[in-house]
N, C-alpha and C positions, 0 to 999 in steps of 0.2 A: 768793230775794232779792225784795224789794219791787219791784213794777213802778213805774217812774218816770213821773211825770205833770207836765205844765206847763200846766195849764188856766188859771191866772190868776196875777197877780203883785201883791205888795204891797211897795213900796220905800219905806223911810223913812230919815231921818238924824236922830239925836238931838242936839240942840244947834245944828243948822244945817240949812237947807233943802236937800234933795237935788234939784238941778236936772237934769232929764233932757234938757237941750239939749247937743248934742255940738259939740266943737271940730273943725275940719277935720283930717283925717289922710290921709296919702298911702298908697297901696297898697304892699304888700310887693314887693320884688324879690328874685330868687334869686341866690345866689352859687355858682359852680361849685366842685366839690371836686377834690382831687388824690389820686394813689395813696398808699396807706398802707404804710410800711415794716413788715417782719415781724421780730418779736423773740420769743425764748422768755421764760419766766418761771420764777421759783423760789419755792416755798412758804416763807414765813418764819414762819408761825404759824397755828394753828387756834384760833379764838375759843371759849373754853369755855362762855360764856353762850349764844351763838348756837347752838352745837352741841348744847346741852342742851334746846333748844326741841322741843316734841312734834310740830311740823309742818315740812314742807319749806319753806314760806314763812317760817317762823320762823328758818330757818338763814341766810337772806339777810343779808349785810352791806349795809345799805341806804345808809349814809352813813359817811364817815370825817371827823369834825371834827378840826381840828388846833389844838393849843394847847401851847406850851412844848416843841415837838419831839415830842409824843406825839399819837397818834391816838385820838379818842373814837369808839367803835364803836356805831352805831345798828342796831338789829335788833328782831325781834318779829313778831307776826302778829295784827293787830287784827281780821281777818276771822274767825279761829278763837278770838278772845277769850283769848289766852294772857296771861302776865304774872303778877305785876308784873315789871318789867325793871330792869336794873342799869346805872348809870353806871359805866363802867370804860374803861381805856385799853390801847392797844398801844404799846410803846416800840420803835421801829425800831432804836435803838442796841443794845439788849440782846436783842431778840427775845422779850420777855416781856410777858404780859398782867397787868394789875394785878388786885387784888381789887376787889370792889364798893366804890365810893365813896359810893353812895347807892342805895337801893331806891326806884324811882319807881312810883307807883300808876297805871300805864298798861299797856295790852296791847301797845303798840309804841312805840319811839322811832324816828321816821322821819328826823329831821334834827337836827343841832347848828348853832345860829346863834351867831356872835360879834358882840356889840353892845357898843360902848364898851370893847373889850378883854376882855369877859367872855363866857362861854358860856351858852347857853340851850338846853334840850331841851323842846320843846312836848310836852304829854301828848296824843298823837294820839288815843287812845281811852281816856279815864280809866276806871278800874275802880270809881269811886265813882258813886252814883246821879246821874241827870241834874239833880237839884235841888240837889246838893251843889256847893260851890265847888271848882273845879279850876284848873289853870293850866300850870305848867312847872317843870322843875328848873333850877337855876342855881348857878353859883359866884360870883355877883356880890358876895356878902357875904364872900368869902374861902374859905368851905367850901361844899360842895354841900348845897343844901336844896331841899325841895319847897315851891313857892309856890302855895297854893291860893287863888285870887283871885276867881273868878266862876263861877256855874253854867253848865255847857256839856256838850254831848254829845261834841264833838270840839274840840281845839285843834290846828290843823294848822301854824300858823306864828306866829312872833313877829318884831317889827321895831321900829325907831325911826325917826321921821320927821325929827327935828332933833337927836338926841342927848340931848334933855332929856325926852322922853316915851317910853312903851312902848306897843306894840300887841300884841294877840293876836287871832287870827281863827280861825273854825271854824264851828260850828253850835250852836244851842240847841234844846231840845225844845219841842214843843207839848204841854203837860201833859194837857189834856183839851179837848173841843170847846167848853166854855164859857169857856176861857181861851186863846184863840189867841195866837200870838206866837213860834212856833218859826222855824226856817229858818237861813239864813246870818247870822252875827253877827260884828261887829267890836267889840272892846273897846279903850278907850284909857285910859291913866293919865298924868297930868301931875304926879304927886307922888312919882315914884320907885317906882311900883308899889304904893303903899299903898292907894289906892282906884281903882276902875275904873268906867267908864260905857260902855254900849253907844252907839256913835256912828254905826253904819250897820247896816242889815238888808236882806236880800233874801229874799223867800219867795213861794211860791204860795199862793193862798187855800185850795186843797186841798193840804195839805202831804203830802209823800211821805217826808220824812226825808233826802232827798238834796240839799236846798238848802244850799249850803256856800260858804265862802270857803276855797280850798285854799292860797292864798299871799298875802302882802302885802309890798310893797317900795316904797322911797322913792327917787326921783331928782329932782334939781333942785328941791328944796323941795316936792315933791308926793308924796303917798302914793297908791299904786295898789293896788287889790285887785279880783280878778276873781271874780264870782259864778258859780255853776254850777247847772243844773237849775231855773232860773226861767223864766217865760214868755218873756222876752227871749233865752233861750239861755244865753250866758255873757258878760253885759255887764261891761265894764271900768269900774269906778268910780274917780274921782280926787278927792282932797281937798287943797286948797291951804293949809289951816290955818284958813280961814274959810268956804270955799265948796266944795260938792260938785258934781260934774258926771259925765256919762257920756261916755266917749271914743268918738268916731265912727270906730271901726276894728274890723274883724272880729277877735275876740279874738287878741291877739298870742301868748298862751300857751295851751296846751291845758289840759285838766283833768289836772293833774299834781301829784305830791307836791312838797312845798316844796324838797326837795333838788335838784330840777330847775329851780330859779329862783334866780338870783344877781344881785346888783347889782355892776357892774364899770364903773368910770370913767363914772359918771353915766348908765349904760344898764342896762336890765333884760335879762338874757340868760336864755333859757328854752327848754324844749321847746315847739315851736310847735304850732299847731292842726292841723298835718299831721304824718305819721309820719316824714317823710324828712329833717328838718333841725333846725338850731338857730337860733332866732329872737332877734334883738336889737331892742329897742324903746327909743327915746330920748324918748318922750312925744309925738312927732309922727308918726313913721313906723316901720314894722318892716321888717327885712331878714332873710331866711332863707338860711342856708348849708346846702347839701345835703350834709352830712357824715355822715348816718345818723340813726337814731332815738336820741334822747338818753336816757341812763340816769342820769347824774350830772354835776355840775359841781363844780369846786374853784377857790378863789381863795387860793393859799398865801402871797401877799404878795411874790412875786418879779417882779411887773410883768406877769404873764400870767394869763389865765383858761384852765383846762383843761376839756375836755369828753370824757366817755366815751360813745361811741355804739356801735351794733352793728357799726360798721366799725373801731373802735379808739379810740385816744387822740389827741386833737388839742389844739392850744393857739393862743391868739390874743392879740394886743396890744390889740385894740379890740373884740373880740366880734363882728366882722364878717368879717375875713379870717382863715382858720384854716390852720395848718400841721399836717399829719399827722405824728405821732411814732411810733406803733407800733400794730400789731394787738393785740387783747386776747383772752384765752382765752374759750371758751364759759362763760357763767355769770358773767362780770364784771359787777358791779352798782354799784360805787362807786370813786372815784379820789381820790388824795391825793398831794402832792409834799412830801417832807421831805429837806432838804439835797441837792437835785439828783436824788434817786431817786424814781421813780414807783411808787406802790403801788396795788394794786387789791384791793377786797373782793369776794369771790366768793359765789355762791349756796350753796356747801357749807360755809360758815363759815370758810373759809381766807382769809388775806391773802397775796398774792404780790407780788414785786418784779419789775419788767421788767428783764431782763438786758441789759447792754451799752447802756444808755440813761441818760445823764446830762444833765440839762437845766440850763442856766445862767440866771441872772437876766437880765431884760431890760436892755439898755444904758441907762444914765442919759441923760436928754435934756438 
């Protein structure tokens, strides 16, 4: 693996000045955890596409995106350069996996995002050359299609700031020493995904290839994206629609995959910069709940957010106070809730249901 270096940094914003003055932010406070009830699980299916992967990491069910009562399975291994990968579903009602709905030219699908009621699967590690246009798979047009939008080495996450735009973030390549310009990159489209412009970049003058934006999320009319492996460490950038700034807070979210970052009730919930808890950030301060190292988050639309950690499954009404629901088997990597049942995706390509656990929607306020 390439040795990481952070000798110098170049930060730019295209179309707006990137102001490196920070707004005040309060320090994080810890929230105590409670004992976790113990439940058994039942295997409900083995994913054929994940199970067919040639590496152990490829067998991991990394995320379970939900749409129409079905679970979209994220899997693959971009370290081992596997792929292409397949968009497909698991139906909890029938216990059946679907055939491929689309072959995606990526070595891994890491997360499914729902934006404006449609699903998006970023191309975590596109199989096309770094000079080729890449992007994401989506069913936004009614059928699943690959949208190849801009040249990039990685597309880790997609988001919308206001419902009328689209963002995709990751990294671009420095093609040769005479043409610098690689590093972390954020693209934005304001015309429904037809055209894209780089709107932010973070990079070291001596580039290592690890300068990246791993996630992007919008709360309260501001888009947040956290750089990694630049001279400043992991600065949190903020864009209001007209102005860029750097948030004066020690990174609320660690260097994590996008499935460990969710927006819930105008807060960003994520794996924190430490290994012991789940952090919630409201744009001013962060709060960390010590409920274990976060593996996955789910927002099924029942009024709660669910967290899978190394201590089990927890849920919260606000992303701050968490109620433990159940322990989880070894190898649990992803969580989803369908019709009151809690499902876990495991590292051996299986999906299990937690026995004797039915969760009800949050009471209406």
